[in-house]
N, C-alpha and C positions, 0 to 999 in steps of 0.2 A: 837781135833787133837793133837797128841803127837809130840813133836819136838825132832829131833835128829841132830847129827853133822856128817859131812862127812870129815874125815881126816883134820879137822881144816880149810878147804877151804870154806865151806858153810854150812848153816843150812837147814834142810828140815823138812816138816811136813808129818806125816804119819797117816792115818786112816785105821786101819785093820778091815775090815768088814767081815772077814772070807770068802772072795770070792776066786775063783780060778784064776781070772784075775785082773791085776793091771793097773791103768792109771796114767800117770805122767802129772802133770799140770804145764806148763811152762809159766810164767808170762812175762809181757812186761817191758819196761824200766821204772825204778823208782817205779815199783809195787812190790808186794809180792806174793808168792805162794797162799796166802789166798785171793788174788784178785778174785779167782773163787768161792768165798763164796756162791754166790747165785745159783751155780750149784752143790754144794757139796752133798746135801742130795739126789738129783736126781742121781748123778753119783754113790753114795754109794749103790744104789740098785743093781748095776751090778759089781762094781769094789772095790778093795782096792785103796785108794787114796795116792799118793805120790806127794808132792808139794814143790819143791826146792825154796829157796831164792837165787838168783844169788849172786855172790860176790858183795859187796857194796849195796845190796838190802835187804830190810826187816831186819831180825835179823842176817844176815850173817856178817862176819867181813868185814871191809873196808881195802882196800889194803894200804900198807905203803906209806908214803910220798916219792915221786920220782918215783913211779910206775904208770903205766897206765892200765886202763881197755881196753879190746878189745873183739870183737865178738869171735875171735879165742880162747882167754883165757876161755871165758864162755863155748864155745863148748867143749874145751878140758876137763874142769871140768866135764861136763855132760857125755862125752864119758867114762871117768874113772868111774863115778858113775854107769852108766847103765851096765858096765862090771861086777859089783858086783851082779847084779840081776840074779837069777837062771833061770828064764823062760822069754819068750817073754813078751811084754808089749804094751800098747796103749799109744798114745801121744795126748794131747790137748794143743795147744799153742795159745797165743795172742800176736800180734805185734812182738816185738823183740823175744819173746819166740816162736812165730809161725815161724819166719824166721829161727831160729836155729833148730827147730823141723824138718822143711822140708829138711834142709841139713843133719841133723843127720840121718833121715830116708833113705836118699840115700847112706850114708856111711855104715850103718849097716842094709840093707834092710831085712835081714833074721830075725832080732829081733823084728821089729815093726809090730804089728798086725793090727792096724788101726791108722789113722792120721786125726785129726781135726785141721784146721788152721783158726783162727779168725784174719782177717786182716794180716799184716806182709809183704806185698809186696808193694814197693814204685815205681816200674818201673825201667827201664834202663835209666841211665843218660848218655848223650853224654860225651865223654872223656874230652872235654874242660870244661864242667860244673863240672865234678869230680875234675879236676885240679884247677879250681877256688875255689871250696869248700875247698880243702886242703890248698891253699894259704891263704884263710880267716882264717882257723883254726890255721895256723902257726902264723899269725899276732896276733891273740887273745892269743895264748899260750905264746908268748913273753911278753905279757902284763898281764899275769895271776896274779891275786891277791888272797889273802887268801879267802877260801870259805866263802860265806855269812852265818852268823848264821841263821839257819832255825827254830829257836824256835818261838813259838807263846804263847800268854798268857793263852790260854784255848783250850779245845777241840772244843768249839763253834767257835772259831776263825778259826780253821782248817776246820770246816764244811762250814763256810762262804767262805773261799778261794776255796773250792771244788765246791761250788755253782757257782762261776765265771768260774772256769776252766772246769767244766763238767756240763753245764746247761741241757743237755739232760738226765742225770741220775736222776731218781726219788729222791726226798728229803730223803725218808727213807733209800734208798740204799746209798746215799752220807753219811748219818750219820754213817752207819755201816762201810763204807770204811774209814772214818776219824778215827775210832777206830783202824782198822786193819793197817793203814798206819802210825801211830804215836806211840811214846813212851812218857811217862810222866816223868818229872824230876823236880828238885827244881825250875827251871825257868818257868815251864808251860809244854807245849808239843812240840815235834819236830818231823819232818818227819823221818822215819826210814832210808831211803836211805842215802848213803854218800852224804853230801852236795856238795862235789867237783866232783861228778860223771860226770856232764856235761862237765866240762873243761878237765877231765882226761879220757874220752872215745875216743880212737883213731878212727878217721873217715875214716877208711880204709875198703871199702866194700869187700865182697866176689867177685872174678872175675865173671862177669855175665855169661860167657860161662861155667865156672866150675859149677856154680849154676844150670844151665840148664841141664848139664850132670848128676848131682846128682838127680835132680827132675825126670829125665827119668829113674833112677835106682830104684825108689820107687816101691815096689811090692804090697803094702797093699791098701785096700780101703781108699779113701781120701775125706774128706768133707772140702770145702773152704767157709767160711762165711765172707762177707765184707759189710760195711755200705756205702750206696749211698751218705751219707752226710759226710763221713769221710774226714778230712783234708789231710789224707795221701793216698787217693784213686788215683791210677794211671789213666791216660787216658784209656778209654774203649778198644782201640785197643791194648794197652800194657797189660791190664788185660788178654785179650784173648790170646795174645802171650805167656804170662807166663803160663797160665793154659794149653796150648796146649802140654806142656812137661810132664804132669802127665798122667799116663796110666789109672788109675781107679778112676776117679774124678767126684764128683758132686759139683757144685758151686751154691751158693744162695746169692742174694743181698737183704739186709734188709734196711728199711728206718731208719737207725740209723747213729750215728757218729762212732768214732773209737773204741768204747767200747760196742758193742752190748750185751755182756754177763753181763754187769752191767746196761746198759740202758734198755734193754728189755729181761731179762733172761728167762721169760716164753716162748717167741717165740724161743729163742735159744734152750731151753729144748725140744720143739716140734721137732725141726730139729734133735737134737741129738737122740731123741727117734726113729724117722724114720730111721736114719742112723745106729744105733746099732741094732735095730730090724731086719734090712735087712741083717745083718751079723749073725743072729741067736743068738745074745747075749741077753738072756732073763733076765728080772729083777726079 
């Protein structure tokens, strides 16, 4: 994968496979565009690959001290980036990337040719719970301390940390992710994402009714994949309410956690094969 820069805002990876169609891979919080590593070869049979690293993620720059990350900032970056693409494109997102992809596809529906969403929906929170969450965030913000040094003595230490955080992911996949998610320096290795990103991500959600209006404007075929064991899985009635707003949708539940594309990539590839073949996208 070749790495490029977009206007100094973020880095992105590109794999030009000489195809007529391109797919953009939108990763989740604290991940990198290379987090879709286990799908890359499969996707390359049909598409050129473009995988951004969001600001503060992967190899992209961290925002200056005193600034804050937000979903709106990341979406604005992506809207500007896709405006430079000459033709329509396909989207595949996970978690935060999935949430942004679904809104983006409703803002510019004429551009998006297909949409794959892996997780990314946490359900509708009651207003009092949203207010409680903001009050909790405000208390923590006033007590904010310098970001904890995220260095580790070795790549093996990173692998061991991932084994605790992602026990459902096969060991060989965790080993590869440890390589993709870290940089080596004089002190050992450290996670690529901005160590301050948790404290500096504004917890302001998209208005629920606006999200539903945007989902209803999506015109392309859509595949939604979610894990039945995911810690972010909404209640079943909320999942069905969310999905009711998509016009051209197939949803599939897998016996996975939050990261099925890393936990069981072979099964995800089977679903993608069915989905893309049904659109006449031959490999």
